[in-house]
Each structure stands twice: as C-alpha cells, then as structure tokens.
C-alpha positions in Angstrom: 84.1 126.4 104.4 81.3 128.9 103.7 80.5 131.5 106.4 78.3 134.5 106.4 79.5 137.4 108.6 77.3 140.3 109.6 77.1 143.0 112.3 74.8 145.6 113.8 71.2 144.4 113.3 70.1 146.7 116.0 66.6 145.3 116.4 65.5 145.8 112.8 63.0 143.0 111.9 63.0 144.1 108.3 66.8 143.9 107.8 67.1 140.8 110.0 64.5 139.0 107.8 66.4 140.1 104.7 69.7 138.9 106.2 68.3 135.5 107.1 66.7 135.1 103.6 70.1 135.9 102.1 71.8 133.5 104.5 69.6 130.7 103.3 70.1 131.6 99.7 73.9 131.8 100.1 73.9 128.3 101.6 76.4 129.3 104.3 77.3 126.8 107.0 77.5 129.4 109.8 76.3 132.9 110.5 78.7 134.8 112.5 77.2 137.9 114.1 79.6 140.6 115.5 77.2 142.1 118.0 74.5 144.7 118.5 71.6 142.4 117.8 68.6 143.8 119.5 69.0 147.4 120.8 69.5 150.4 118.5 71.6 152.3 121.1 71.3 156.0 122.1 73.5 157.3 119.3 71.6 155.7 116.4 68.2 156.5 115.0 65.6 153.7 115.1 66.3 151.3 112.2 63.5 150.4 109.8 60.8 148.2 111.4 62.4 148.3 114.9 61.0 145.2 116.6 63.5 143.4 118.9 61.0 140.8 119.9 60.6 139.7 116.2 64.4 139.7 115.8 64.6 137.4 118.9 62.2 135.0 117.4 64.0 135.0 114.0 67.5 134.5 115.5 66.3 131.8 118.1 64.9 130.0 115.1 68.4 129.4 113.7 70.3 129.2 117.0 72.3 126.1 115.9 73.8 128.0 113.0 74.9 131.1 114.9 78.2 132.2 116.4 78.0 135.6 118.1 80.1 138.0 120.1 78.8 140.8 122.4 78.4 144.3 121.1 78.3 147.4 123.1 74.5 147.4 123.0 74.1 143.8 124.0 73.4 143.0 127.7 72.6 140.2 130.1 68.9 141.0 129.6 69.3 140.2 125.9 71.0 137.0 126.8 68.0 136.0 128.9 65.7 136.0 125.8 68.2 134.6 123.3 68.7 130.9 123.2 72.4 131.0 122.0 75.4 132.7 123.7 76.0 136.4 122.9 78.1 137.7 125.8 81.7 136.7 124.8 83.8 139.7 124.0 85.6 137.8 121.2 85.9 134.5 119.4 89.0 132.9 117.9 88.3 131.4 114.5 90.5 129.6 112.0 90.0 130.1 108.3 92.2 130.0 105.2 95.3 129.1 107.2 94.8 132.3 109.3 93.6 133.1 112.8 90.6 135.4 112.9 90.0 137.4 116.0 86.2 138.1 115.9 85.0 140.9 118.1 82.5 143.8 118.0 85.0 146.6 117.8 84.2 148.7 120.9 86.9 147.0 123.0 89.4 145.8 120.5 89.9 147.6 117.2 92.7 149.2 115.1 93.5 151.7 117.9 93.5 149.0 120.6 94.7 145.7 119.2 94.0 142.4 120.8 96.9 140.0 121.1 97.4 139.4 117.4 100.2 137.5 115.8 101.8 138.2 112.5 99.3 137.4 109.7 96.2 137.3 111.9 92.9 138.9 111.0 91.0 141.4 113.2 87.4 141.0 112.3 85.0 143.5 113.8 81.8 145.6 113.3 80.8 148.5 115.5 81.6 151.4 113.1 78.9 150.4 110.6 81.4 151.0 107.8 82.8 148.1 105.7 86.5 147.9 105.3 89.5 145.8 104.5 92.8 147.3 105.5 96.1 145.4 105.3 98.5 146.5 108.0 102.1 145.5 108.3 101.4 142.6 110.6 97.6 142.0 110.4 94.5 142.6 108.3 91.5 144.5 109.7 88.1 143.5 108.2 84.6 145.0 108.9 81.5 143.7 107.3 79.6 147.0 107.7 76.1 147.1 109.1 73.0 145.1 108.3 70.5 147.8 109.4 72.2 151.2 110.0 75.1 151.6 107.6 77.2 154.8 107.8 79.3 156.9 105.4 77.1 156.0 102.4 77.9 152.3 102.7 75.2 149.7 101.8 73.1 147.5 104.0 75.4 144.5 103.8 77.3 141.5 104.9 80.4 139.5 104.2 80.9 136.0 102.9 84.0 134.0 103.7 84.4 131.1 101.3 87.6 129.2 101.7 90.2 132.0 101.5 88.0 134.6 99.7 86.2 137.4 101.4 83.3 139.0 99.5 81.3 142.0 100.7 77.8 142.1 99.4 74.7 144.3 99.7 71.6 142.6 101.1 70.4 142.5 97.5 73.4 140.3 96.5 75.5 142.9 94.7 79.3 142.4 95.2 81.1 145.6 96.0 84.5 144.4 97.4 86.6 141.2 97.4 89.8 140.2 99.1 91.8 137.0 99.3 93.4 135.9 102.6 
C-alpha cells in the first residue's frame, strides 16, 4: 500500500501542480485529500497563483485516483464542478492493521473526537500545521498544508507506505517519520 495524503490546496494552481507532479513521481496508488480544495477562505490570504478553475481541471484529470473529504471551505457549488465526491465529512480507512478516521478537522479533531477505538488514528488537516501526536488511546496525524502552511511549517504532504508515515516537503525533503 502506498498512499499520498495532503490537505488545504485552497485553489492554488501552483501548489496543486507541484502536488500532482510529486504524486506521479512518488508512484502512489491513491491521493487522499483532507478538504479545502478550491476556496482560500476569509481567514487566509490568497495563495500563490490562486486559480480555482485550473485546480478543478487538474483534480478532475485524476479523479479515479482521489479519495476526498469535505473541508470547511468546500461547498455544494464546488461539488457541482468536481467530478469526484468531496462532501463526506469523514472516511474510514484501514492501513497497517489500524483504522484511520480521515476528516478535515473542523468538525472532528483532538478537542472533539470522533468515535475512535483504542489504537485508531485520527487523520486531519485544517490547522495547516503538520503533526504526529501519540495520545493514550489514539494517534493524531496532520499532513500540514499544500499551499498555505502555518507556524513556519513547509508546503508539504504525507506518504503512507505500509506502516510507515513520512512527512515531506513538496521538494521531497523528509522532515518527520512515524511507524504505525
């Protein structure tokens, strides 16, 4: 199993193009997007090369490879132009013998947990800050943001290969690893 996980593209054609080039170079089987695909939101500055229509075209071009959940900036209007489902609040995935609860993070997060069982993984974006925190009963993982990283974090993504999580910059530099 080889999955790429990313979040918070926010309509940046520049960073979406870099993400998709990296996705192809990584040879991942699936690209899991944790929401906020097209709109930048009122709290964020415009990302580099803000062009939601270009992002629509790029993502529709790989629709068979995508698994997405809804972010707080994603709406029914976005779903009308995207050719793959984006409006689910969460997805349940199985990897490395664990259950991964994939969500954006604006509804379920470390302060408001979904129905996790002991050993599950909460996988979310939203904060634009990469993290891996082992709690007593679960692990919280965030890939950071593709286009608008915060707290001096890099423009990046996460690779899940078998049981190993690897956080990378869009230039391919590894900056964190964790084994499930």
